[in-house]
N, C-alpha and C positions, 0 to 999 in steps of 0.2 A: 503493499499499499504506499502510495506517495504521499509524503507530508507537504502540506502548503506552506509556504512562508507566510508572515504576518501581512506583508504587502499584498500578497495574491488573494488572502483572505479578506482583506479591506477591499480590494478591487471586486470580488464577487459580491460582498455585502452591498457595495455602492451600486452595482448594476441590478441586483434584485430589488433593492430598495426603490431606485428610480423606475423600474418597470411597474412596481406596485403602485407607486405614486400616480403613474400614467394611467393605470387602469382605474384608480379611484377618480382621477380627474376626468376621464372619459365618461364616466358613469352619467348618463343623462338625468338622473334623478338623485343628486348629491344628497339631499336630505331624506331619501327614500332607505331602501334596503342596505344594510351595511355589508360592505365587500370584506370579507376575513381574509388574512393572510393564507395564501394556497400556494405552496411552492411548485405544485404540478402545474397550476394555471400560469404561474410567473415563468417556470421553465418552458412552457409551450411557446409564450410570447418572445421569451429570450432566443429560442431557437429560430424564429421567423426573423428577429433582428439580426442575430449572427448570420443568417444566410444571406441577407442583403449587404451588411457592413463587411463580412469577412470573405464570404464565398463569391459574391456578385461584383462588389465595388473594391474588394481587395484593399481595404483601408488599413487593415491590421491582420495579424494572423490570429487563429483561435486562441492561443495561450494569451496574447494580449488583452483580447476582448473578455474572455472569461477564464481565467486559469484553472 
């Protein structure tokens, strides 16, 4: 099992938290049903973003985007 450095964990937390904020901000009914933290949902969105930023646009490699 590979151990992540603190900087890598910090990057993962940053990406996951920004995606969760995005999901909350896109909710058309912000005062409605609460959206709870769901890492599977966040991961699905992260995969789509990664596909565009890393695979299509080649702005970074996968480890830079999400170590």
